[in-house]
DOLO-331054 format. One record per residue (C-alpha): residue number from 1; x, y, z. Coordinates in steps of 0.05 Angstrom, whole numbers, plus 5000, padded with zeros to 4 digits. Layout:
BEGIN
NODE   n    u    v    w
NODE NUM    X    Y    Z
...
# end
This chain:
BEGIN
NODE   n    u    v    w
NODE   1 5000 5000 5000
NODE   2 5060 5046 5011
NODE   3 5071 5046 4936
NODE   4 5001 5069 4919
NODE   5 5008 5127 4870
NODE   6 5082 5137 4881
NODE   7 5151 5109 4873
NODE   8 5196 5094 4933
NODE   9 5267 5071 4942
NODE  10 5285 5008 4981
NODE  11 5308 5049 5041
NODE  12 5241 5086 5045
NODE  13 5202 5021 5040
NODE  14 5245 4988 5094
NODE  15 5232 5048 5140
NODE  16 5156 5047 5127
NODE  17 5153 4972 5142
NODE  18 5203 4975 5199
NODE  19 5247 4921 5169
NODE  20 5320 4914 5147
NODE  21 5344 4933 5078
NODE  22 5363 4861 5065
NODE  23 5294 4835 5084
NODE  24 5260 4889 5043
NODE  25 5303 4873 4983
NODE  26 5284 4800 4987
NODE  27 5210 4816 4991
NODE  28 5216 4864 4932
NODE  29 5252 4811 4892
NODE  30 5192 4765 4902
NODE  31 5143 4819 4882
NODE  32 5184 4834 4819
NODE  33 5182 4760 4801
NODE  34 5106 4761 4807
NODE  35 5103 4823 4764
NODE  36 5070 4863 4819
NODE  37 5121 4919 4819
NODE  38 5168 4954 4771
NODE  39 5240 4970 4785
NODE  40 5283 5029 4765
NODE  41 5356 5040 4784
NODE  42 5382 5111 4793
NODE  43 5455 5111 4813
NODE  44 5462 5065 4874
NODE  45 5389 5070 4892
NODE  46 5333 5024 4869
NODE  47 5263 5052 4862
NODE  48 5198 5013 4859
NODE  49 5127 5026 4839
NODE  50 5064 4984 4829
NODE  51 5061 4955 4759
NODE  52 4986 4949 4754
NODE  53 4927 4975 4798
NODE  54 4903 4902 4800
NODE  55 4955 4888 4853
NODE  56 4931 4944 4898
NODE  57 4860 4918 4893
NODE  58 4884 4849 4912
NODE  59 4921 4875 4973
NODE  60 4861 4916 4994
NODE  61 4815 4857 4987
NODE  62 4860 4812 5029
NODE  63 4869 4866 5081
NODE  64 4794 4875 5088
NODE  65 4784 4800 5095
NODE  66 4838 4796 5149
NODE  67 4811 4855 5188
NODE  68 4740 4828 5182
NODE  69 4764 4760 5209
NODE  70 4798 4793 5268
NODE  71 4736 4831 5289
NODE  72 4693 4768 5294
# end
């Protein structure tokens, strides 16, 4: 959800999710493999953005289901 409507570098995403750069990079690699995000290198930094709004809808749907299950 942090990538909705914007592009962020690995360090920003790691900060938002309170995780290490290494862990964030591994997660982003998996999302790239799935085609969920696009990657752009600029110097030593890597920037990511959502590749298709479909993925945001999927995340929102799953989040709603999880929050609904927790309130029951």
